[in-house]
N, C-alpha and C positions, 0 to 999 in steps of 0.2 A: 593277795589271794589269787589263786589260779583262775583265769577267766572261764575255763571250761568246767571245773569241778567245784569251785568255791572253797576248796581246801588250800592249806599252805602250799605254795608252789614247790615242786621238786626241781632242784638245780644240780646239774652235773658239772663238776670242775675238772677239766682235763689238764693235768700237770705233767711237765716234762722233766721234773726234778731239779731244775735250776733254781737257786734260791731267789733270784730277782723275780722270776716268773711266778714262783710260788707265793711270794709276797703280794704280787698284784692280785692273784686269785683270792688269797686270804683276806686282803683288804676289802675287795668288792663283796666276796661271799659273806663276810662278817656283817657288813652293813645290810645286805639283803636279808640275812637272818633276823637282825634287830628290827628292821623297818617293816618287813612283811612276813616274818616267820618262816622264811625259806628253809626247806629241808635239804641240806647240802650233802652231796655224795662226791667224794674225791676219787678220781681215776688216774692211775699212773700210766700215762700214754706210752712210756718206754717199755712197758711189759705187755702191751697189746699190739702185736704186729698187724699192720694193715697194708696189704699190697696196693700199689699205685692204682690198679684197675678198680679196686673197691672204693678208693677215695674219689676217683673220677666219676664213677656211676652212682655214688651215694648208697652203697650197699653196706649196711651196718653189720659188724660182728655180733655174735650172740653175747649179751651181757645180762647177768642175773641181778638187775637193779630195778627199782620202781621207775615207771615210764616218766621221762623228764618233760617239764614244761620249758626249760631253758638249758642250753648246753654252752658253757663258756670255756674257751681254750686260751692258754698263754704259752708262747714259745713255739718255734717252728717244728719241733719234734712232736708236737701235739696236733699239727694241722691235718695230717692224713686221717687220724681218728675222727677229728671234728668233721671233715668233709664226708667221711663214710657214714656219719650219723645224721647228716643234714636232711635226709628224707624221712626220718622217723615221724610218724603221725603226731601232730599236736606239739611238736618240739620246735622251738626257735633256736637259732645258733648265733653266737657272738664271739668275736675274736678280739683279743686285747693287744693289738699292735697293727702296724701296717703289714698285711700279709703278702706272701709271694704268689698269691692267686687272685683272680678278680673278686672285688668286694661283692659283686652280684651273686656270688656263690653262697654267701651267708646272709643272715637277716640283719646283722649289725656289726659295728666295730667301734671300739674306743681306742683312739690313736693319739699319742703325744703330739703336741703342736710342733715340736722340732722335726717331726717326720714330713712336714710340709703338705699334708693332705687337708684340703679345705673341708670345713664342716658342711654337711649336707644331709639329706634325708637318710636316716639309718647310721650316721656317723657322728659320734661325739668326740670333739677334740679336747683332750685334757692337757693341763699344764704340768708336764712331766708325766712319767709313768705312775700308775697307781701304786700304793704301798699299804702295808698292814698297820701303820702307825695310827694312833688316835690322838687328837689334841688334848693337852693337859688342861685341867680346870684353872690352874694358876701356876705361876712360876715360884720356885723357892726363893727365899730372901738370902739364902746362904751364898757366899762368893765361891761357887764351884763351877768349873767349866770343863767341857769335853773337847778334845782334839781328835779328829778323824782324818787319817792320811791314806791316800791311794798309792799310786805308783805309776811307772811308765805306761803311757797310753798313746793311741793314735792322735789324740786331740790336743795335748799340751806337752811342752818341752819339760821333761822331768829333770830336776837337779837336786840331788841329795843334800848338797851343802846349802843351797838356797832355802830348801824346806826346813832343814835343821836350824838355820840362822833365824828364821821367822818364829819357829817354835820357841827357841831359847829366849828370843827378844820378848815374846809375850809373857813368858814365865818371869823374866827379870823385871819387866815393867809393872806387873801386877803381882807383887810379892805376898799380898794378903789373900790371894786366891788359892784354892786347891784345884789341882789339874788331874784329869784322867786322859791318857794318851793311848790311842789304839791305831795300829796299822791295819792292813788288809792283806789279802792273798797276793796283791800286786806290789806291796811294799818291798823294796830291795832288802835282803838280809843285812847288808852292811849298815843301812840306815836304821833298821830295827835294833841292831846292836848298839848304835850310838844313842838311840832313844832310851834303851834300857839302862844305860849308864847315867841317865838323868834321874832315875827313880830315887825318891827320898820321902821324908815325912809328909810333904804336901804334894808330891808327884807320884801318881800310880801309872805304871806302864803295863798295858794289857797285851797278852798274846792272843790275837784274834782267833787263832785255831782252837783255843781252849775256852771260848765263850759259848754260852747256850743261846738258843734261838731268840729268847726274850731279853738278852743282855742289853741291847741298845735301848729299848723302850724303858727298861728299869733304870739304866744309867742316866738317860735324858731326864727322867722324872726328878732326879736329884740335882740337876744343873740349872744355872741361870743363863748360860751362854754356850755357844758351840762354834768351833772353827773347823772348816773342812777344806781339803784341796779341791780345786774346781774340776779335776778329772773324775772325781767321785760323785757323779751326777745323782745316782740313786740315793746315796747318803745325804746329799744336799736336800733332796725333796723329803726324805724321811724326817730330818731335823725340822724343816719348815712345817711339815704336817703336825709335828709335836707342838709347835708354836714357840720354839726358842729363838731369841735373837741370834742370827747366824752370820758369821763372817767367813770370807773366802781368803785363803792364802793366795799369794801372787805367783802365778806361773804363766809364762808367755804361751799363747796359742801357737800350735804348729801351722795351722792354716784355717781360713774360714770354713765353717761346716755347721751341721745342725746342732751338735752338742755345744760348740762354742757360742753359737748364736742364742741358744737357749739360756746359757749362763749369763750372757750379756743382757738378755731381756730381763732376767731376774734383778740384775744390778740396776738397770735403768728404771725399773718399777719400784726400787727400794725394798724389794723382798729380802735381799741380802746386802751386806756391806763389803766393800773392798778392803784390802789389807791396809791401805792408807787411812781408812776411816775406822780404825779399830776402837777408838775411844767411844764411838757411837754404840758399839756392841757391848763393851765392858761397863759402860756407865748407865745402861738402861736398867730400869727397875721393873718393867712389865712389858706386856705385848703391845706393840704399836698398831698392829693390824690383825685381822682375823686369821687364824691358821689356814694353811692351804690344804683343805681336806677334800681332795679330789675323789677319793673312794666313796665318800658320802654323796657328793654331787652326782657321780656316775651311777650309784645305786638307785638314786631317785629317778634318774633318767631311764634306767633299765626297767624299773617298776612301771613307770608311766607308759613306756613304749611296748614292753613285751609281756608284762604280768598284770595287765588290767588296772594299773593304778592303785592296787590294793595295799596301801600302807596301813599299818596298824595305828 
């Protein structure tokens, strides 16, 4: 509940229309609604132009919405709007990333550990970016698995042949499994074409551009395992949040960096399995550890710090 009014808190979510940022806001917003009855209002920051001077001086544009108790922004294109709103009376401000402005300009931040910002007063360090996935109550007993592929990135050396070889080896080694394979917007067209040639009675190849927004959660609900290329960091964390045994395809890192170190940390903690350890993923019958539900942990932190601790 709102500290000031005793009513359900009003939360504004500033969205820059990027799917990953929207997923972060949706994941946190959904948990705030469940845990404290938050009244959520979405704002498309790309349609509300804010001059730099308004952001610098904290001068809010006129918005016909209930006065907020908390304003949350994800994505750099939402930051000017967030900063312009930071002086609204009674409103706290929160950013979901390491921002390009001083953290002292907002009331709080939730920042992935791989960004290297130490946890301190007003900063929650999360394991990966938040997402909108929710843990499944139990895994299916059916031998069904999902393969999620990224593409060329600054972090890993992408090799179509190497990826395809690992995909086909999995399918051949586990002939009694059904497989769903999906690329992404970064997957090279030539690899996508080779994947589509694999389609058959026990292999479904999905065109990612034709999926709906809940496709991943619905598909994961019917799977017992998932394999992801390590460049696809957001997908790795979504699968982990769902609670599936998760394996990573093998790609060599380009150079040490925050993304690579984050993936290596998951491997070291046993959150994910390497390609060489594929039997561990395919032979598991249940969850070995609690799902990585960072949106729930973050929501509880937000409620305690900014919304008066008013969980329902």
